[in-house]
Every structure is written in C-alpha cells, then in structure tokens.
C-alpha positions in Angstrom: -110.2 -191.5 131.3 -108.6 -188.8 133.6 -106.2 -189.3 136.5 -106.4 -187.6 139.9 -103.9 -185.0 138.7 -106.1 -184.1 135.7 -104.0 -185.9 133.1 -105.3 -188.3 130.6 -105.3 -191.9 131.7 -104.6 -194.9 129.5 -105.0 -198.6 129.9 -101.9 -200.5 128.8 -103.4 -201.3 125.4 -104.1 -197.6 124.7 -100.6 -196.7 125.8 -99.2 -199.3 123.6 -101.1 -198.0 120.6 -100.1 -194.3 121.2 -96.4 -195.1 121.9 -95.9 -197.8 119.3 -94.4 -200.0 122.0 -95.8 -203.5 122.6 -97.7 -204.4 125.7 -95.0 -207.0 126.6 -92.2 -204.4 126.2 -94.1 -201.9 128.4 -94.3 -204.5 131.2 -90.7 -205.3 130.8 -89.7 -201.6 131.1 -91.8 -201.4 134.2 -90.1 -204.5 135.7 -86.6 -203.1 135.0 -87.3 -199.7 136.5 -87.2 -197.8 133.2 -90.9 -196.9 133.4 -92.7 -195.8 136.6 -95.4 -198.2 137.8 -99.0 -197.4 136.8 -101.5 -196.1 139.3 -104.1 -198.6 140.4 -107.7 -197.5 139.9 -110.0 -200.2 141.1 -109.1 -203.3 139.2 -107.3 -201.5 136.4 -103.7 -200.2 136.0 -103.8 -196.6 134.6 -100.9 -194.9 132.8 -100.7 -191.2 132.2 -99.0 -188.7 129.8 -95.8 -189.0 131.8 -95.6 -192.7 130.9 -96.2 -191.9 127.3 -93.4 -189.2 127.3 -91.1 -191.6 129.0 -91.7 -194.4 126.4 -90.9 -191.9 123.6 -87.7 -190.8 125.4 -86.6 -194.5 125.6 -87.4 -195.1 121.9 -85.4 -192.0 121.0 -82.4 -193.1 123.0 -82.6 -196.6 121.6 -82.6 -195.1 118.1 -79.4 -193.2 119.0 -77.7 -196.4 119.9 -78.0 -196.4 123.7 -78.3 -199.6 125.6 -81.2 -200.1 128.1 -78.7 -200.1 130.9 -77.3 -196.7 129.8 -80.9 -195.4 129.3 -81.8 -196.4 132.9 -78.8 -194.3 134.2 -79.8 -191.3 132.1 -83.4 -191.5 133.2 -82.3 -191.8 136.8 -80.3 -188.7 136.4 -83.3 -187.0 134.8 -85.5 -188.0 137.7 -82.9 -186.7 140.2 -82.9 -183.2 138.6 -80.3 -183.5 135.9 -81.8 -182.4 132.6 -81.7 -184.7 129.5 -81.6 -181.8 127.0 -77.9 -181.3 127.2 -77.2 -185.0 127.0 -79.4 -185.4 124.0 -77.7 -182.3 122.4 -74.4 -184.0 123.0 -75.6 -187.2 121.4 -77.0 -185.2 118.5 -73.6 -183.6 117.9 -72.0 -187.0 117.8 -74.7 -188.4 115.5 -74.4 -185.5 113.0 -72.8 -186.5 109.7 -69.0 -186.4 109.7 -69.0 -185.3 106.1 -70.7 -182.5 104.1 -71.2 -185.0 101.2 -74.8 -185.6 100.2 -76.0 -189.1 99.1 -77.1 -189.5 95.4 -79.3 -191.9 93.5 -78.3 -194.0 90.6 -80.2 -196.4 88.3 -78.8 -199.6 87.0 -78.3 -198.2 83.5 -76.5 -195.2 84.8 -74.3 -197.4 87.0 -73.4 -199.6 84.0 -72.7 -196.6 81.9 -70.3 -195.2 84.5 -68.3 -198.4 84.3 -68.0 -198.5 80.6 -71.2 -200.4 79.9 -70.1 -203.3 82.1 -72.8 -204.9 84.3 -71.2 -207.2 86.9 -73.8 -208.5 89.3 -71.2 -210.0 91.5 -69.5 -206.6 91.8 -72.8 -204.9 92.5 -73.6 -207.3 95.3 -70.2 -206.8 96.8 -70.7 -203.0 96.6 -74.0 -203.5 98.4 -72.4 -205.6 101.1 -69.8 -202.9 101.6 -72.4 -200.1 101.7 -71.1 -198.4 98.7 -74.5 -199.0 97.1 -77.8 -199.2 99.0 -80.8 -200.7 97.2 -83.9 -198.5 97.2 -86.9 -200.6 98.1 -89.3 -201.3 95.2 -87.0 -199.7 92.7 -84.2 -200.4 90.3 -82.2 -197.6 91.8 -79.4 -197.5 94.4 -78.7 -194.8 96.9 -75.0 -193.9 96.9 -74.0 -192.7 100.4 -70.7 -191.3 99.1 -70.7 -190.3 95.5 -67.0 -189.4 95.7 -66.1 -192.9 96.8 -68.0 -194.3 93.8 -66.2 -191.8 91.6 -62.9 -193.2 92.7 -64.0 -196.7 91.8 -65.1 -195.5 88.3 -61.7 -193.8 87.7 -59.7 -196.9 88.9 -61.8 -199.1 86.6 -61.2 -196.8 83.7 -57.5 -197.0 84.4 -57.6 -200.8 84.1 -58.2 -202.0 87.6 -60.6 -205.0 87.7 -63.8 -204.5 89.8 -62.9 -207.4 92.3 -59.5 -205.8 92.9 -61.2 -202.4 93.7 -63.7 -203.9 96.2 -60.9 -206.0 97.8 -58.8 -202.8 98.2 -61.7 -200.9 99.7 -62.3 -203.6 102.2 -58.6 -203.6 103.3 -58.6 -199.8 103.4 -61.7 -199.6 105.4 -60.3 -201.9 108.1 -57.2 -199.7 108.4 -59.3 -196.5 108.5 -61.6 -198.0 111.2 -58.5 -198.7 113.3 -57.3 -195.1 112.9 -60.8 -193.8 114.0 -60.8 -196.1 117.0 -57.3 -194.9 118.0 -58.4 -191.3 117.6 -61.5 -191.9 119.8 -59.3 -193.6 122.5 -56.8 -190.7 122.4 -59.4 -188.0 122.7 -61.3 -189.9 125.4 -58.2 -190.3 127.5 -57.1 -186.7 127.3 -60.3 -184.7 126.7 -63.6 -186.5 127.4 -62.8 -188.9 130.3 -64.1 -186.3 132.9 -67.5 -186.3 131.2 -68.0 -190.1 131.1 -67.7 -191.3 134.7 -71.1 -189.9 135.6 -74.3 -188.6 133.9 -73.2 -185.1 132.8 -75.0 -182.0 133.9 -76.5 -179.6 131.4 -73.4 -177.4 131.5 -71.0 -180.4 131.1 -73.0 -181.8 128.2 -73.0 -178.4 126.5 -69.2 -178.1 127.1 -68.6 -181.6 125.7 -70.7 -180.9 122.6 -68.7 -177.7 122.0 -65.4 -179.7 122.3 -66.7 -182.2 119.7 -67.6 -179.4 117.3 -64.0 -178.0 117.7 -62.3 -181.4 117.4 -64.6 -182.9 114.7 -62.5 -181.6 111.7 -59.1 -182.5 113.3 -59.3 -186.2 112.6 -59.8 -185.7 108.9 -57.2 -182.9 108.7 -54.6 -185.1 110.4 -55.3 -188.1 108.2 -55.2 -185.8 105.0 -51.9 -184.3 106.0 -50.3 -187.6 107.0 -51.6 -189.3 103.8 -50.1 -186.6 101.7 -46.8 -186.9 103.4 -46.8 -190.7 103.1 -47.8 -190.7 99.5 -45.1 -188.1 98.6 -42.5 -190.2 100.4 -43.6 -193.6 99.3 -44.3 -192.6 95.7 -40.8 -191.2 95.4 -39.2 -194.2 96.9 -41.3 -196.5 94.7 -40.1 -194.8 91.5 -36.5 -194.7 92.7 -36.6 -198.3 93.6 -37.8 -199.4 90.2 -35.4 -197.0 88.4 -32.6 -198.3 90.6 -33.4 -201.9 89.7 -33.5 -201.0 86.0 -30.2 -199.2 86.1 -28.6 -202.0 88.2 -29.6 -204.6 85.7 -28.7 -203.4 82.2 -29.4 -205.2 79.0 -27.1 -208.2 78.1 -23.8 -207.0 76.7 -24.2 -203.5 78.2 -22.2 -202.2 81.1 -22.4 -199.0 83.2 -19.4 -197.2 84.5 -20.5 -195.2 87.5 -18.4 -192.6 89.4 -19.3 -190.2 92.2 -20.3 -187.5 89.7 -21.9 -189.7 87.0 -24.4 -188.0 84.8 -27.3 -189.5 82.9 -28.8 -188.1 79.7 -32.2 -188.8 78.2 -32.8 -190.3 74.8 -36.0 -190.1 72.8 -36.3 -193.9 72.8 -36.4 -194.2 76.5 -32.6 -195.0 76.7 -30.4 -193.3 79.2 -26.7 -192.9 78.8 -24.5 -192.9 81.9 -21.2 -190.9 81.7 -18.5 -190.4 84.3 -17.5 -187.0 85.7 -15.8 -184.6 83.3 -12.5 -185.1 85.2 -12.2 -188.6 83.7 -11.9 -189.6 80.0 -15.4 -189.8 78.3 -16.8 -193.3 78.6 -20.5 -194.0 78.2 -22.8 -197.0 78.0 -26.5 -197.2 76.9 -28.9 -198.5 79.5 -32.4 -199.3 78.2 -35.2 -197.9 80.3 -38.9 -198.1 79.5 -40.2 -194.9 77.9 -43.1 -194.7 80.4 -40.5 -194.7 83.3 -38.6 -191.9 81.7 -41.8 -189.9 81.2 -42.8 -190.5 84.9 -39.5 -189.2 86.1 -39.7 -186.2 83.8 -43.2 -185.4 85.1 -42.0 -185.8 88.7 -38.8 -183.8 88.7 -38.8 -181.9 85.4 -36.8 -182.5 82.2 -33.7 -180.8 83.5 -33.4 -183.1 86.5 -34.0 -186.6 84.9 -30.3 -187.3 84.7 -29.6 -186.4 88.3 -32.7 -188.3 89.6 -31.7 -191.6 87.8 -28.1 -191.3 88.9 -29.2 -190.7 92.5 -31.6 -193.7 92.3 -28.9 -196.0 91.1 -26.4 -194.9 93.8 -29.1 -195.3 96.4 -30.0 -198.8 95.2 -26.3 -199.9 95.1 -25.7 -198.5 98.6 -28.8 -200.2 99.9 -27.8 -203.6 98.5 -24.3 -203.1 99.9 -25.7 -202.4 103.4 -28.0 -205.4 103.1 -25.0 -207.6 102.3 -23.0 -206.2 105.2 -25.9 -206.8 107.6 -26.5 -210.3 106.4 -22.8 -211.1 106.9 -22.8 -209.7 110.4 -25.9 -211.7 111.3 -24.3 -214.9 110.0 -21.1 -214.2 112.0 -23.1 -213.5 115.1 -25.1 -216.7 114.7 -21.9 -218.8 114.2 -20.4 -217.2 117.3 -23.5 -217.9 119.4 -23.5 -221.6 118.2 -19.8 -222.0 119.2 -20.4 -220.4 122.6 -23.4 -222.5 123.5 -22.2 -225.9 122.2 -19.6 -227.3 124.7 -18.5 -230.1 122.3 -19.1 -229.0 118.7 -16.6 -231.6 117.3 -18.1 -234.5 119.2 -14.7 -235.5 120.8 -15.8 -235.0 124.4 -13.8 -231.8 124.8 -15.3 -228.4 125.5 -14.2 -225.3 123.6 -15.0 -223.2 126.5 -12.2 -224.6 128.6 -9.6 -227.4 128.1 -8.1 -228.1 131.5 -7.5 -231.8 130.8 -9.8 -232.9 133.5 
C-alpha cells in the first residue's frame, strides 16, 4: 500500500508487527497525542513511515527512562522545529557508564573457590538481591557488574569477616552513597543545569549540557575519594588513639602509672610499655601491659622511633577528654538544678515562693 505522498502505507496490524508495539498501545499513543492520527483511506486507517519512525523514537525514549509525559513534550518540541538529536545525545551522555570497570563472569565453582571453598546459598541470594551477582539465564554462571566490589568482599572474608556481615555492611554503605549521589545531583542541578531543564533544550543547549556533564562527571568520584581518604586518616588515627588511651588509663591490677607533662614510653618485646617521668624528676617507672598487636599497629603507623611519644600523647588526650566530659556533665547538672529552682515557685511545699518572699 502507498500513501498519496508516495510513502509506504500500513494498516494498524502491519504497523504493530514492524514496530513491535501492540495494536492497543498504538491506539493509546494516538489518543494521548504521542502519535499523529492515521490518514483515512475509504474505510481503512492508513499509517506511514512517519508513524513507524515515531513509534521507534518513543520506544527508544522509554528505554532511556523517560515517562510518556516527558516524551510528549520532547516530541512536541521536535514537531515545532527543535531537533531531538541534541537531546538524545545529552541522554546518551548521562546513560554512559560512570565507571571504566568491565563486568566479568564467574561460575559457582569459581565463586566458592574465591571464598575459601565455602558455598553459602543464603549469601549468594543476598548478593543477587543487592546486584553484586546477576544470574545468567540458562547457566550456572553469574555476571559480576563490579569485579572490584566482589574482590573487596573476598578480602574481607579472608580477613575473618562473616558473609552476612559483609552484605549488611554493603547495604548500609549503599544507602549512604546513594544519599551522596542525590545531594551531588541536587547541587549541580541548582547551580549548573537548572537553566537547561525549564524548557525543551535546543540543539545548542543540549550539546552544551552534554559537554558540562563530561567535564563534571569525574568530579563526584574525585571528591568522594579525597574526602574518604581524609576521613579514614582522621578516624583511623583517633580510633587507635582511643583504644591505646583506654589501655593506658586502665593498667593491670597492682600496676600504677606516674605521668608527667614530659612522660616517655618505651617499648618492650612482649608488648609491655614502660612509662617514665621527665628526666628532671627522679626515675620512676611502671609497666603497663598492652597487647602486642596494638604495639605493632602503632609501630606501623608512626614508626618505631615514635611509639613512645604516640602512646604518651594518646594517654594524655584520653585523660583530658574524660576531664572535659566530667566538667561538662557537672555544668549540665548545675544548670538543670538552677532551672528547676527558678521554675518551681514552692519547691519545699510550704506555700512560699523562692522567687520572692514579701509576706503577702
């Protein structure tokens, strides 16, 4: 069948077959204004190549995540002279993978071998739910979207972390990272992309927005990497200091520690440290038992020559922190007591106010 313009003509069934869209959906698109109405030839409605191209455009936009309402706006812009090429290029830039990592495939035997021969079906199902593993249809293999993420799980398991704890930690981490990504999108939308979103962008605007995305794309990961490194350095140091401070502040029964402003700590091969006062005072030392792994961790962190200074600083920091906590708690109790006295007109129950005693 040929239309008056020389294009091929299709009945709705033929258009449905060529486009992969159901007859019911084609009619729904026509009713909603997404698809132009067919031309009437005698008693038949005839569609042409333009209708077929439009159905393929709609399917492509739906595949990219657009809603039908958004598609209708884009198609209206197209019909009014605004090209879709730039918009689709912009969408393609957003859809492009945000990592250079390539997926891998792994069989069940390889997966079990990676985890020390352990086959935990519950853990596998949890990994599938989280998207760490994706079952390959009609196969015993899994696709691994992020091999590096799976490698982290393998190392944690080798270090002694149970598989349920690993998946729980990943789920918690994922929620926090998704919050960070949402905040980054809101931030860049407000200050960079808002001007492109209040109307269907022109070809030039879409190309400019795509260029901005290419420039800003690596910034999110760079920022998170830098801040994570800073936080880990800060928190790891505080974590070790806190544990060392607790150990020094609570010596073994019968032992006591004499600390001065210039106290020094020397390392023993058994994991025992000896605290000594400054040289200006008579020598006086006391053995404080510390776990050997703790001493090794400090040595690895600051070097063998700085172990004594590190432990001494940790102890002083802990003592000062506890003193500050005690002072703060006392101040809060005093403030609460004062507030109670000020707001209770008769705290003694004798009918007399402490705010004033005029005798009336």
